[in-house]
All heavy atoms as a GROMACS GRO file, in nm:
protein
  582
    1MET      N    1  -9.357  11.692  -2.732
    1MET     CA    2  -9.371  11.812  -2.656
    1MET      C    3  -9.264  11.910  -2.701
    1MET      O    4  -9.148  11.878  -2.710
    1MET     CB    5  -9.356  11.781  -2.507
    1MET     CG    6  -9.366  11.898  -2.418
    1MET     SD    7  -9.358  11.837  -2.248
    1MET     CE    8  -9.372  11.987  -2.164
    2VAL      N    9  -9.303  12.031  -2.729
    2VAL     CA   10  -9.208  12.133  -2.771
    2VAL      C   11  -9.148  12.196  -2.647
    2VAL      O   12  -9.218  12.233  -2.554
    2VAL     CB   13  -9.279  12.240  -2.856
    2VAL    CG1   14  -9.183  12.351  -2.892
    2VAL    CG2   15  -9.338  12.177  -2.982
    3GLY      N   16  -9.018  12.209  -2.645
    3GLY     CA   17  -8.950  12.270  -2.533
    3GLY      C   18  -8.938  12.420  -2.554
    3GLY      O   19  -8.965  12.472  -2.660
    4SER      N   20  -8.895  12.487  -2.452
    4SER     CA   21  -8.874  12.631  -2.463
    4SER      C   22  -8.729  12.663  -2.436
    4SER      O   23  -8.660  12.592  -2.365
    4SER     CB   24  -8.963  12.704  -2.364
    4SER     OG   25  -8.932  12.664  -2.233
    5ALA      N   26  -8.683  12.770  -2.497
    5ALA     CA   27  -8.544  12.812  -2.479
    5ALA      C   28  -8.541  12.937  -2.391
    5ALA      O   29  -8.602  13.038  -2.424
    5ALA     CB   30  -8.482  12.840  -2.614
    6PHE      N   31  -8.474  12.927  -2.280
    6PHE     CA   32  -8.454  13.041  -2.191
    6PHE      C   33  -8.306  13.075  -2.190
    6PHE      O   34  -8.222  12.987  -2.183
    6PHE     CB   35  -8.499  13.009  -2.048
    6PHE     CG   36  -8.646  13.009  -2.029
    6PHE    CD1   37  -8.721  12.894  -2.045
    6PHE    CD2   38  -8.713  13.126  -1.994
    6PHE    CE1   39  -8.857  12.894  -2.026
    6PHE    CE2   40  -8.849  13.127  -1.975
    6PHE     CZ   41  -8.922  13.012  -1.990
    7VAL      N   42  -8.276  13.201  -2.200
    7VAL     CA   43  -8.140  13.250  -2.179
    7VAL      C   44  -8.149  13.335  -2.054
    7VAL      O   45  -8.205  13.444  -2.057
    7VAL     CB   46  -8.089  13.331  -2.299
    7VAL    CG1   47  -7.951  13.387  -2.269
    7VAL    CG2   48  -8.088  13.246  -2.426
    8GLY      N   49  -8.098  13.282  -1.943
    8GLY     CA   50  -8.122  13.346  -1.814
    8GLY      C   51  -8.270  13.340  -1.785
    8GLY      O   52  -8.330  13.234  -1.786
    9GLU      N   53  -8.332  13.456  -1.765
    9GLU     CA   54  -8.476  13.462  -1.743
    9GLU      C   55  -8.551  13.509  -1.865
    9GLU      O   56  -8.671  13.532  -1.861
    9GLU     CB   57  -8.506  13.552  -1.624
    9GLU     CG   58  -8.453  13.497  -1.494
    9GLU     CD   59  -8.488  13.586  -1.376
    9GLU    OE1   60  -8.552  13.688  -1.393
    9GLU    OE2   61  -8.449  13.548  -1.264
   10LEU      N   62  -8.483  13.523  -1.978
   10LEU     CA   63  -8.547  13.572  -2.100
   10LEU      C   64  -8.591  13.456  -2.188
   10LEU      O   65  -8.513  13.366  -2.220
   10LEU     CB   66  -8.452  13.663  -2.178
   10LEU     CG   67  -8.405  13.787  -2.103
   10LEU    CD1   68  -8.302  13.862  -2.185
   10LEU    CD2   69  -8.522  13.877  -2.067
   11PHE      N   70  -8.716  13.459  -2.230
   11PHE     CA   71  -8.770  13.356  -2.318
   11PHE      C   72  -8.724  13.383  -2.460
   11PHE      O   73  -8.745  13.491  -2.512
   11PHE     CB   74  -8.924  13.357  -2.308
   11PHE     CG   75  -8.990  13.256  -2.396
   11PHE    CD1   76  -8.981  13.122  -2.366
   11PHE    CD2   77  -9.062  13.295  -2.507
   11PHE    CE1   78  -9.044  13.028  -2.446
   11PHE    CE2   79  -9.125  13.203  -2.586
   11PHE     CZ   80  -9.115  13.068  -2.557
   12GLN      N   81  -8.659  13.286  -2.522
   12GLN     CA   82  -8.603  13.304  -2.655
   12GLN      C   83  -8.676  13.223  -2.763
   12GLN      O   84  -8.629  13.216  -2.874
   12GLN     CB   85  -8.455  13.265  -2.654
   12GLN     CG   86  -8.372  13.350  -2.563
   12GLN     CD   87  -8.369  13.495  -2.608
   12GLN    OE1   88  -8.354  13.524  -2.726
   12GLN    NE2   89  -8.386  13.587  -2.515
   13GLY      N   90  -8.788  13.162  -2.731
   13GLY     CA   91  -8.863  13.086  -2.830
   13GLY      C   92  -8.870  12.938  -2.796
   13GLY      O   93  -8.829  12.895  -2.689
   14TYR      N   94  -8.921  12.862  -2.892
   14TYR     CA   95  -8.939  12.718  -2.872
   14TYR      C   96  -8.832  12.641  -2.945
   14TYR      O   97  -8.784  12.680  -3.052
   14TYR     CB   98  -9.078  12.676  -2.921
   14TYR     CG   99  -9.188  12.732  -2.836
   14TYR    CD1  100  -9.258  12.846  -2.874
   14TYR    CD2  101  -9.221  12.672  -2.715
   14TYR    CE1  102  -9.358  12.897  -2.793
   14TYR    CE2  103  -9.320  12.723  -2.634
   14TYR     CZ  104  -9.388  12.836  -2.675
   14TYR     OH  105  -9.487  12.886  -2.595
   15ILE      N  106  -8.792  12.528  -2.887
   15ILE     CA  107  -8.693  12.441  -2.948
   15ILE      C  108  -8.759  12.306  -2.979
   15ILE      O  109  -8.877  12.286  -2.949
   15ILE     CB  110  -8.570  12.422  -2.857
   15ILE    CG1  111  -8.612  12.370  -2.719
   15ILE    CG2  112  -8.493  12.551  -2.843
   15ILE    CD1  113  -8.496  12.341  -2.624
   16LYS      N  114  -8.682  12.216  -3.036
   16LYS     CA  115  -8.737  12.086  -3.075
   16LYS      C  116  -8.786  12.006  -2.954
   16LYS      O  117  -8.762  12.044  -2.839
   16LYS     CB  118  -8.636  12.006  -3.153
   16LYS     CG  119  -8.514  11.969  -3.072
   16LYS     CD  120  -8.416  11.894  -3.157
   16LYS     CE  121  -8.297  11.854  -3.072
   16LYS     NZ  122  -8.207  11.767  -3.140
   17VAL      N  123  -8.848  11.896  -2.979
   17VAL     CA  124  -8.901  11.809  -2.874
   17VAL      C  125  -8.789  11.763  -2.783
   17VAL      O  126  -8.685  11.715  -2.830
   17VAL     CB  127  -8.971  11.686  -2.937
   17VAL    CG1  128  -9.014  11.587  -2.831
   17VAL    CG2  129  -9.090  11.731  -3.021
   18TYR      N  130  -8.806  11.779  -2.653
   18TYR     CA  131  -8.705  11.734  -2.558
   18TYR      C  132  -8.757  11.626  -2.466
   18TYR      O  133  -8.680  11.565  -2.393
   18TYR     CB  134  -8.651  11.851  -2.475
   18TYR     CG  135  -8.750  11.911  -2.380
   18TYR    CD1  136  -8.760  11.866  -2.249
   18TYR    CD2  137  -8.835  12.012  -2.421
   18TYR    CE1  138  -8.851  11.920  -2.161
   18TYR    CE2  139  -8.927  12.067  -2.334
   18TYR     CZ  140  -8.934  12.021  -2.204
   18TYR     OH  141  -9.026  12.075  -2.118
   19GLN      N  142  -8.887  11.604  -2.469
   19GLN     CA  143  -8.942  11.501  -2.381
   19GLN      C  144  -9.071  11.449  -2.445
   19GLN      O  145  -9.151  11.527  -2.495
   19GLN     CB  146  -8.970  11.560  -2.245
   19GLN     CG  147  -9.004  11.459  -2.141
   19GLN     CD  148  -9.014  11.524  -2.003
   19GLN    OE1  149  -9.070  11.633  -1.990
   19GLN    NE2  150  -8.964  11.458  -1.902
   20SER      N  151  -9.091  11.321  -2.440
   20SER     CA  152  -9.210  11.260  -2.498
   20SER      C  153  -9.259  11.149  -2.405
   20SER      O  154  -9.178  11.078  -2.345
   20SER     CB  155  -9.176  11.203  -2.635
   20SER     OG  156  -9.288  11.142  -2.691
   21HIS      N  157  -9.390  11.136  -2.394
   21HIS     CA  158  -9.450  11.032  -2.310
   21HIS      C  159  -9.561  10.964  -2.387
   21HIS      O  160  -9.630  11.026  -2.468
   21HIS     CB  161  -9.507  11.091  -2.182
   21HIS     CG  162  -9.405  11.158  -2.096
   21HIS    ND1  163  -9.323  11.088  -2.011
   21HIS    CD2  164  -9.370  11.288  -2.084
   21HIS    CE1  165  -9.243  11.172  -1.950
   21HIS    NE2  166  -9.270  11.294  -1.992
   22GLU      N  167  -9.579  10.839  -2.360
   22GLU     CA  168  -9.690  10.766  -2.418
   22GLU      C  169  -9.797  10.747  -2.312
   22GLU      O  170  -9.767  10.743  -2.192
   22GLU     CB  171  -9.644  10.630  -2.470
   22GLU     CG  172  -9.551  10.643  -2.588
   22GLU     CD  173  -9.513  10.509  -2.646
   22GLU    OE1  174  -9.578  10.407  -2.613
   22GLU    OE2  175  -9.418  10.505  -2.724
   23CYS      N  176  -9.921  10.736  -2.356
   23CYS     CA  177 -10.032  10.724  -2.263
   23CYS      C  178 -10.134  10.626  -2.320
   23CYS      O  179 -10.156  10.621  -2.440
   23CYS     CB  180 -10.095  10.862  -2.244
   23CYS     SG  181 -10.241  10.859  -2.140
   24LEU      N  182 -10.196  10.551  -2.234
   24LEU     CA  183 -10.301  10.459  -2.273
   24LEU      C  184 -10.429  10.498  -2.200
   24LEU      O  185 -10.428  10.520  -2.079
   24LEU     CB  186 -10.263  10.315  -2.237
   24LEU     CG  187 -10.372  10.211  -2.259
   24LEU    CD1  188 -10.398  10.192  -2.407
   24LEU    CD2  189 -10.334  10.081  -2.194
   25ILE      N  190 -10.537  10.511  -2.276
   25ILE     CA  191 -10.667  10.543  -2.219
   25ILE      C  192 -10.762  10.430  -2.256
   25ILE      O  193 -10.778  10.399  -2.374
   25ILE     CB  194 -10.721  10.677  -2.272
   25ILE    CG1  195 -10.628  10.790  -2.233
   25ILE    CG2  196 -10.861  10.702  -2.221
   25ILE    CD1  197 -10.661  10.922  -2.296
   26ALA      N  198 -10.824  10.369  -2.158
   26ALA     CA  199 -10.921  10.264  -2.182
   26ALA      C  200 -11.061  10.323  -2.168
   26ALA      O  201 -11.089  10.397  -2.074
   26ALA     CB  202 -10.902  10.149  -2.084
   27PHE      N  203 -11.146  10.293  -2.264
   27PHE     CA  204 -11.280  10.348  -2.264
   27PHE      C  205 -11.375  10.248  -2.329
   27PHE      O  206 -11.344  10.192  -2.433
   27PHE     CB  207 -11.282  10.480  -2.343
   27PHE     CG  208 -11.416  10.545  -2.347
   27PHE    CD1  209 -11.459  10.623  -2.241
   27PHE    CD2  210 -11.500  10.528  -2.455
   27PHE    CE1  211 -11.583  10.684  -2.243
   27PHE    CE2  212 -11.624  10.588  -2.459
   27PHE     CZ  213 -11.665  10.666  -2.353
   28ALA      N  214 -11.487  10.226  -2.267
   28ALA     CA  215 -11.589  10.139  -2.324
   28ALA      C  216 -11.708  10.226  -2.362
   28ALA      O  217 -11.762  10.297  -2.278
   28ALA     CB  218 -11.631  10.032  -2.223
   29GLY      N  219 -11.743  10.226  -2.486
   29GLY     CA  220 -11.855  10.308  -2.530
   29GLY      C  221 -11.856  10.321  -2.682
   29GLY      O  222 -11.784  10.253  -2.753
   30ARG      N  223 -11.934  10.415  -2.728
   30ARG     CA  224 -11.948  10.436  -2.872
   30ARG      C  225 -11.828  10.509  -2.930
   30ARG      O  226 -11.762  10.587  -2.863
   30ARG     CB  227 -12.074  10.515  -2.901
   30ARG     CG  228 -12.199  10.440  -2.860
   30ARG     CD  229 -12.322  10.525  -2.887
   30ARG     NE  230 -12.438  10.451  -2.846
   30ARG     CZ  231 -12.529  10.405  -2.931
   30ARG    NH1  232 -12.516  10.428  -3.059
   30ARG    NH2  233 -12.632  10.338  -2.887
   31THR      N  234 -11.803  10.483  -3.058
   31THR     CA  235 -11.690  10.545  -3.127
   31THR      C  236 -11.699  10.697  -3.125
   31THR      O  237 -11.600  10.766  -3.103
   31THR     CB  238 -11.685  10.495  -3.273
   31THR    OG1  239 -11.681  10.354  -3.273
   31THR    CG2  240 -11.563  10.548  -3.344
   32LEU      N  241 -11.816  10.750  -3.147
   32LEU     CA  242 -11.833  10.895  -3.149
   32LEU      C  243 -11.798  10.956  -3.013
   32LEU      O  244 -11.733  11.061  -3.005
   32LEU     CB  245 -11.978  10.930  -3.186
   32LEU     CG  246 -12.008  11.079  -3.202
   32LEU    CD1  247 -11.920  11.140  -3.309
   32LEU    CD2  248 -12.155  11.098  -3.239
   33THR      N  249 -11.836  10.889  -2.906
   33THR     CA  250 -11.805  10.938  -2.772
   33THR      C  251 -11.655  10.937  -2.745
   33THR      O  252 -11.600  11.033  -2.692
   33THR     CB  253 -11.877  10.853  -2.665
   33THR    OG1  254 -12.016  10.851  -2.694
   33THR    CG2  255 -11.855  10.908  -2.527
   34VAL      N  256 -11.587  10.831  -2.783
   34VAL     CA  257 -11.443  10.823  -2.760
   34VAL      C  258 -11.369  10.925  -2.847
   34VAL      O  259 -11.270  10.984  -2.804
   34VAL     CB  260 -11.390  10.680  -2.779
   34VAL    CG1  261 -11.378  10.641  -2.924
   34VAL    CG2  262 -11.255  10.664  -2.710
   35ARG      N  263 -11.415  10.949  -2.967
   35ARG     CA  264 -11.353  11.053  -3.051
   35ARG      C  265 -11.366  11.190  -2.985
   35ARG      O  266 -11.272  11.269  -2.987
   35ARG     CB  267 -11.418  11.056  -3.190
   35ARG     CG  268 -11.375  10.944  -3.278
   35ARG     CD  269 -11.433  10.960  -3.415
   35ARG     NE  270 -11.410  10.841  -3.493
   35ARG     CZ  271 -11.466  10.819  -3.609
   35ARG    NH1  272 -11.551  10.905  -3.660
   35ARG    NH2  273 -11.439  10.709  -3.675
   36HIS      N  274 -11.482  11.216  -2.930
   36HIS     CA  275 -11.504  11.343  -2.860
   36HIS      C  276 -11.411  11.353  -2.739
   36HIS      O  277 -11.350  11.457  -2.715
   36HIS     CB  278 -11.651  11.354  -2.818
   36HIS     CG  279 -11.682  11.478  -2.742
   36HIS    ND1  280 -11.682  11.602  -2.800
   36HIS    CD2  281 -11.711  11.497  -2.611
   36HIS    CE1  282 -11.711  11.693  -2.708
   36HIS    NE2  283 -11.729  11.631  -2.592
   37LEU      N  284 -11.399  11.247  -2.663
   37LEU     CA  285 -11.313  11.243  -2.545
   37LEU      C  286 -11.167  11.269  -2.582
   37LEU      O  287 -11.100  11.353  -2.521
   37LEU     CB  288 -11.326  11.108  -2.475
   37LEU     CG  289 -11.239  11.085  -2.353
   37LEU    CD1  290 -11.281  11.175  -2.239
   37LEU    CD2  291 -11.247  10.939  -2.310
   38ILE      N  292 -11.117  11.202  -2.683
   38ILE     CA  293 -10.978  11.220  -2.726
   38ILE      C  294 -10.957  11.361  -2.780
   38ILE      O  295 -10.853  11.424  -2.756
   38ILE     CB  296 -10.939  11.113  -2.830
   38ILE    CG1  297 -10.930  10.976  -2.761
   38ILE    CG2  298 -10.807  11.147  -2.899
   38ILE    CD1  299 -10.911  10.859  -2.853
   39SER      N  300 -11.053  11.414  -2.850
   39SER     CA  301 -11.044  11.550  -2.900
   39SER      C  302 -11.034  11.651  -2.787
   39SER      O  303 -10.954  11.746  -2.793
   39SER     CB  304 -11.166  11.581  -2.988
   39SER     OG  305 -11.165  11.714  -3.029
   40ARG      N  306 -11.113  11.632  -2.683
   40ARG     CA  307 -11.109  11.723  -2.567
   40ARG      C  308 -10.974  11.715  -2.495
   40ARG      O  309 -10.917  11.816  -2.457
   40ARG     CB  310 -11.221  11.691  -2.469
   40ARG     CG  311 -11.362  11.706  -2.520
   40ARG     CD  312 -11.418  11.838  -2.494
   40ARG     NE  313 -11.399  11.874  -2.354
   40ARG     CZ  314 -11.462  11.973  -2.296
   40ARG    NH1  315 -11.548  12.042  -2.363
   40ARG    NH2  316 -11.438  12.003  -2.171
   41ILE      N  317 -10.924  11.593  -2.475
   41ILE     CA  318 -10.794  11.577  -2.410
   41ILE      C  319 -10.685  11.644  -2.494
   41ILE      O  320 -10.603  11.720  -2.442
   41ILE     CB  321 -10.762  11.427  -2.387
   41ILE    CG1  322 -10.857  11.369  -2.283
   41ILE    CG2  323 -10.617  11.408  -2.345
   41ILE    CD1  324 -10.851  11.218  -2.271
   42SER      N  325 -10.684  11.619  -2.623
   42SER     CA  326 -10.584  11.680  -2.712
   42SER      C  327 -10.594  11.832  -2.710
   42SER      O  328 -10.493  11.902  -2.710
   42SER     CB  329 -10.603  11.630  -2.855
   42SER     OG  330 -10.582  11.492  -2.862
   43GLY      N  331 -10.717  11.883  -2.710
   43GLY     CA  332 -10.737  12.028  -2.706
   43GLY      C  333 -10.683  12.090  -2.580
   43GLY      O  334 -10.617  12.194  -2.583
   44HIS      N  335 -10.707  12.026  -2.466
   44HIS     CA  336 -10.656  12.078  -2.339
   44HIS      C  337 -10.503  12.074  -2.335
   44HIS      O  338 -10.440  12.168  -2.288
   44HIS     CB  339 -10.714  11.999  -2.220
   44HIS     CG  340 -10.854  12.035  -2.188
   44HIS    ND1  341 -10.891  12.158  -2.140
   44HIS    CD2  342 -10.969  11.964  -2.199
   44HIS    CE1  343 -11.022  12.162  -2.123
   44HIS    NE2  344 -11.072  12.045  -2.158
   45LEU      N  345 -10.444  11.966  -2.384
   45LEU     CA  346 -10.298  11.957  -2.384
   45LEU      C  347 -10.236  12.061  -2.477
   45LEU      O  348 -10.131  12.117  -2.446
   45LEU     CB  349 -10.254  11.816  -2.425
   45LEU     CG  350 -10.285  11.705  -2.324
   45LEU    CD1  351 -10.248  11.569  -2.382
   45LEU    CD2  352 -10.212  11.729  -2.193
   46ALA      N  353 -10.301  12.088  -2.590
   46ALA     CA  354 -10.249  12.187  -2.684
   46ALA      C  355 -10.253  12.329  -2.627
   46ALA      O  356 -10.177  12.416  -2.672
   46ALA     CB  357 -10.329  12.182  -2.814
   47GLU      N  358 -10.338  12.354  -2.529
   47GLU     CA  359 -10.351  12.487  -2.471
   47GLU      C  360 -10.256  12.512  -2.354
   47GLU      O  361 -10.252  12.623  -2.301
   47GLU     CB  362 -10.495  12.512  -2.426
   47GLU     CG  363 -10.592  12.522  -2.541
   47GLU     CD  364 -10.735  12.543  -2.496
   47GLU    OE1  365 -10.761  12.540  -2.373
   47GLU    OE2  366 -10.821  12.561  -2.582
   48LEU      N  367 -10.178  12.413  -2.314
   48LEU     CA  368 -10.082  12.435  -2.206
   48LEU      C  369  -9.974  12.532  -2.252
   48LEU      O  370  -9.935  12.532  -2.368
   48LEU     CB  371 -10.018  12.302  -2.164
   48LEU     CG  372 -10.113  12.201  -2.100
   48LEU    CD1  373 -10.039  12.071  -2.072
   48LEU    CD2  374 -10.176  12.256  -1.974
   49ARG      N  375  -9.926  12.615  -2.162
   49ARG     CA  376  -9.828  12.718  -2.194
   49ARG      C  377  -9.707  12.709  -2.101
   49ARG      O  378  -9.721  12.679  -1.983
   49ARG     CB  379  -9.890  12.858  -2.182
   49ARG     CG  380 -10.006  12.879  -2.276
   49ARG     CD  381  -9.955  12.887  -2.420
   49ARG     NE  382 -10.064  12.900  -2.514
   49ARG     CZ  383 -10.104  12.804  -2.596
   49ARG    NH1  384 -10.045  12.687  -2.594
   49ARG    NH2  385 -10.203  12.823  -2.681
   50ILE      N  386  -9.590  12.739  -2.156
   50ILE     CA  387  -9.466  12.744  -2.080
   50ILE      C  388  -9.462  12.875  -2.003
   50ILE      O  389  -9.500  12.980  -2.053
   50ILE     CB  390  -9.344  12.736  -2.173
   50ILE    CG1  391  -9.348  12.609  -2.259
   50ILE    CG2  392  -9.214  12.745  -2.095
   50ILE    CD1  393  -9.336  12.481  -2.183
   51ASP      N  394  -9.411  12.872  -1.880
   51ASP     CA  395  -9.397  12.992  -1.799
   51ASP      C  396  -9.278  12.972  -1.705
   51ASP      O  397  -9.210  12.870  -1.711
   51ASP     CB  398  -9.525  13.018  -1.719
   51ASP     CG  399  -9.531  13.157  -1.658
   51ASP    OD1  400  -9.447  13.243  -1.692
   51ASP    OD2  401  -9.618  13.180  -1.573
   52PHE      N  402  -9.251  13.069  -1.619
   52PHE     CA  403  -9.145  13.056  -1.521
   52PHE      C  404  -9.192  13.115  -1.389
   52PHE      O  405  -9.288  13.191  -1.384
   52PHE     CB  406  -9.017  13.127  -1.566
   52PHE     CG  407  -9.029  13.276  -1.573
   52PHE    CD1  408  -8.996  13.354  -1.464
   52PHE    CD2  409  -9.073  13.338  -1.688
   52PHE    CE1  410  -9.006  13.493  -1.470
   52PHE    CE2  411  -9.084  13.476  -1.695
   52PHE     CZ  412  -9.051  13.554  -1.586
   53GLU      N  413  -9.125  13.074  -1.283
   53GLU     CA  414  -9.150  13.128  -1.150
   53GLU      C  415  -9.020  13.181  -1.094
   53GLU      O  416  -8.916  13.119  -1.110
   53GLU     CB  417  -9.205  13.019  -1.056
   53GLU     CG  418  -9.344  12.976  -1.087
   53GLU     CD  419  -9.395  12.869  -0.991
   53GLU    OE1  420  -9.317  12.819  -0.908
   53GLU    OE2  421  -9.514  12.836  -1.000
   54ARG      N  422  -9.030  13.296  -1.032
   54ARG     CA  423  -8.911  13.352  -0.966
   54ARG      C  424  -8.920  13.321  -0.818
   54ARG      O  425  -9.018  13.351  -0.753
   54ARG     CB  426  -8.906  13.502  -0.985
   54ARG     CG  427  -8.869  13.542  -1.123
   54ARG     CD  428  -8.852  13.689  -1.133
   54ARG     NE  429  -8.833  13.723  -1.273
   54ARG     CZ  430  -8.839  13.844  -1.320
   54ARG    NH1  431  -8.864  13.944  -1.239
   54ARG    NH2  432  -8.820  13.866  -1.447
   55SER      N  433  -8.820  13.260  -0.768
   55SER     CA  434  -8.808  13.233  -0.624
   55SER      C  435  -8.658  13.227  -0.596
   55SER      O  436  -8.581  13.294  -0.665
   55SER     CB  437  -8.879  13.102  -0.588
   55SER     OG  438  -8.825  12.996  -0.663
   56ALA      N  439  -8.617  13.151  -0.500
   56ALA     CA  440  -8.474  13.137  -0.474
   56ALA      C  441  -8.402  13.084  -0.598
   56ALA      O  442  -8.290  13.121  -0.627
   56ALA     CB  443  -8.451  13.046  -0.355
   57LYS      N  444  -8.469  12.997  -0.673
   57LYS     CA  445  -8.415  12.944  -0.797
   57LYS      C  446  -8.514  12.972  -0.910
   57LYS      O  447  -8.634  12.969  -0.890
   57LYS     CB  448  -8.394  12.792  -0.787
   57LYS     CG  449  -8.279  12.752  -0.696
   57LYS     CD  450  -8.263  12.604  -0.694
   57LYS     CE  451  -8.170  12.564  -0.805
   57LYS     NZ  452  -8.142  12.421  -0.806
   58PHE      N  453  -8.462  12.998  -1.028
   58PHE     CA  454  -8.545  13.016  -1.147
   58PHE      C  455  -8.603  12.880  -1.185
   58PHE      O  456  -8.531  12.781  -1.193
   58PHE     CB  457  -8.458  13.072  -1.260
   58PHE     CG  458  -8.532  13.093  -1.388
   58PHE    CD1  459  -8.617  13.199  -1.404
   58PHE    CD2  460  -8.515  13.005  -1.494
   58PHE    CE1  461  -8.683  13.221  -1.522
   58PHE    CE2  462  -8.581  13.024  -1.613
   58PHE     CZ  463  -8.665  13.132  -1.627
   59LYS      N  464  -8.734  12.872  -1.208
   59LYS     CA  465  -8.798  12.744  -1.233
   59LYS      C  466  -8.895  12.756  -1.350
   59LYS      O  467  -8.978  12.848  -1.353
   59LYS     CB  468  -8.872  12.702  -1.107
   59LYS     CG  469  -8.940  12.568  -1.116
   59LYS     CD  470  -8.986  12.525  -0.979
   59LYS     CE  471  -9.134  12.521  -0.972
   59LYS     NZ  472  -9.187  12.472  -0.845
   60CYS      N  473  -8.884  12.667  -1.449
   60CYS     CA  474  -8.979  12.661  -1.560
   60CYS      C  475  -9.100  12.579  -1.517
   60CYS      O  476  -9.086  12.478  -1.450
   60CYS     CB  477  -8.915  12.596  -1.682
   60CYS     SG  478  -8.780  12.689  -1.750
   61VAL      N  479  -9.219  12.624  -1.556
   61VAL     CA  480  -9.343  12.554  -1.522
   61VAL      C  481  -9.436  12.551  -1.643
   61VAL      O  482  -9.416  12.624  -1.739
   61VAL     CB  483  -9.415  12.621  -1.403
   61VAL    CG1  484  -9.333  12.612  -1.276
   61VAL    CG2  485  -9.448  12.765  -1.434
   62VAL      N  486  -9.536  12.465  -1.636
   62VAL     CA  487  -9.639  12.457  -1.738
   62VAL      C  488  -9.769  12.506  -1.676
   62VAL      O  489  -9.804  12.467  -1.564
   62VAL     CB  490  -9.656  12.312  -1.789
   62VAL    CG1  491  -9.768  12.303  -1.890
   62VAL    CG2  492  -9.526  12.261  -1.847
   63ARG      N  493  -9.840  12.595  -1.747
   63ARG     CA  494  -9.964  12.651  -1.695
   63ARG      C  495 -10.079  12.625  -1.792
   63ARG      O  496 -10.059  12.612  -1.912
   63ARG     CB  497  -9.950  12.802  -1.677
   63ARG     CG  498  -9.840  12.841  -1.584
   63ARG     CD  499  -9.877  12.966  -1.509
   63ARG     NE  500  -9.763  13.019  -1.435
   63ARG     CZ  501  -9.730  12.983  -1.312
   63ARG    NH1  502  -9.800  12.893  -1.250
   63ARG    NH2  503  -9.626  13.037  -1.252
   64LYS      N  504 -10.199  12.623  -1.735
   64LYS     CA  505 -10.320  12.612  -1.816
   64LYS      C  506 -10.342  12.741  -1.893
   64LYS      O  507 -10.301  12.849  -1.849
   64LYS     CB  508 -10.443  12.588  -1.729
   64LYS     CG  509 -10.447  12.457  -1.658
   64LYS     CD  510 -10.578  12.450  -1.583
   64LYS     CE  511 -10.577  12.345  -1.475
   64LYS     NZ  512 -10.701  12.344  -1.400
   65SER      N  513 -10.408  12.731  -2.006
   65SER     CA  514 -10.444  12.850  -2.083
   65SER      C  515 -10.536  12.936  -1.998
   65SER      O  516 -10.625  12.887  -1.930
   65SER     CB  517 -10.515  12.807  -2.211
   65SER     OG  518 -10.557  12.920  -2.282
   66GLY      N  519 -10.513  13.066  -1.999
   66GLY     CA  520 -10.597  13.157  -1.921
   66GLY      C  521 -10.543  13.185  -1.781
   66GLY      O  522 -10.585  13.279  -1.718
   67ALA      N  523 -10.450  13.103  -1.734
   67ALA     CA  524 -10.389  13.126  -1.603
   67ALA      C  525 -10.288  13.241  -1.615
   67ALA      O  526 -10.236  13.268  -1.723
   67ALA     CB  527 -10.319  13.001  -1.553
   68GLN      N  528 -10.260  13.308  -1.503
   68GLN     CA  529 -10.160  13.415  -1.503
   68GLN      C  530 -10.028  13.359  -1.556
   68GLN      O  531  -9.983  13.254  -1.513
   68GLN     CB  532 -10.142  13.466  -1.358
   68GLN     CG  533 -10.037  13.573  -1.346
   68GLN     CD  534 -10.076  13.704  -1.413
   68GLN    OE1  535 -10.194  13.732  -1.432
   68GLN    NE2  536  -9.978  13.782  -1.450
   69ASN      N  537  -9.969  13.428  -1.654
   69ASN     CA  538  -9.847  13.381  -1.719
   69ASN      C  539  -9.748  13.495  -1.727
   69ASN      O  540  -9.775  13.597  -1.791
   69ASN     CB  541  -9.881  13.325  -1.857
   69ASN     CG  542  -9.765  13.254  -1.920
   69ASN    OD1  543  -9.653  13.301  -1.917
   69ASN    ND2  544  -9.793  13.138  -1.979
   70ASN      N  545  -9.633  13.480  -1.664
   70ASN     CA  546  -9.531  13.585  -1.663
   70ASN      C  547  -9.477  13.616  -1.802
   70ASN      O  548  -9.448  13.732  -1.832
   70ASN     CB  549  -9.414  13.544  -1.573
   70ASN     CG  550  -9.456  13.534  -1.428
   70ASN    OD1  551  -9.522  13.620  -1.376
   70ASN    ND2  552  -9.419  13.424  -1.365
   71LEU      N  553  -9.464  13.516  -1.888
   71LEU     CA  554  -9.412  13.540  -2.022
   71LEU      C  555  -9.509  13.622  -2.107
   71LEU      O  556  -9.467  13.705  -2.186
   71LEU     CB  557  -9.383  13.407  -2.093
   71LEU     CG  558  -9.267  13.328  -2.035
   71LEU    CD1  559  -9.258  13.193  -2.103
   71LEU    CD2  560  -9.138  13.405  -2.052
   72ILE      N  561  -9.637  13.601  -2.088
   72ILE     CA  562  -9.737  13.676  -2.167
   72ILE      C  563  -9.755  13.815  -2.109
   72ILE      O  564  -9.764  13.912  -2.184
   72ILE     CB  565  -9.871  13.600  -2.169
   72ILE    CG1  566  -9.854  13.468  -2.246
   72ILE    CG2  567  -9.981  13.685  -2.231
   72ILE    CD1  568  -9.971  13.376  -2.238
   73SER      N  569  -9.757  13.829  -1.978
   73SER     CA  570  -9.781  13.959  -1.917
   73SER      C  571  -9.660  14.051  -1.928
   73SER      O  572  -9.673  14.172  -1.924
   73SER     CB  573  -9.822  13.944  -1.770
   73SER     OG  574  -9.718  13.884  -1.695
   74ASN      N  575  -9.539  13.995  -1.943
   74ASN     CA  576  -9.419  14.078  -1.959
   74ASN      C  577  -9.399  14.106  -2.104
   74ASN      O  578  -9.314  14.155  -2.155
   74ASN     CB  579  -9.296  14.009  -1.898
   74ASN     CG  580  -9.306  14.004  -1.746
   74ASN    OD1  581  -9.373  14.083  -1.686
   74ASN    ND2  582  -9.237  13.909  -1.687
   0.00000   0.00000   0.00000
């Protein structure tokens, strides 16, 4: 997972991997179907975007592609 660099509330770009997780998916079916399933999951994960929320404390969040994003709109 690529991390993001914030200086205060300003987005300064992406930094190296700071967190990694492993996952196991069990599926019974045809190879073509499982390839399609893994492709869809990978595609959705690749579209996640870093964002922030302003409240009492500055908070970094992950948003779905197409969702309102403060970093893109600013």
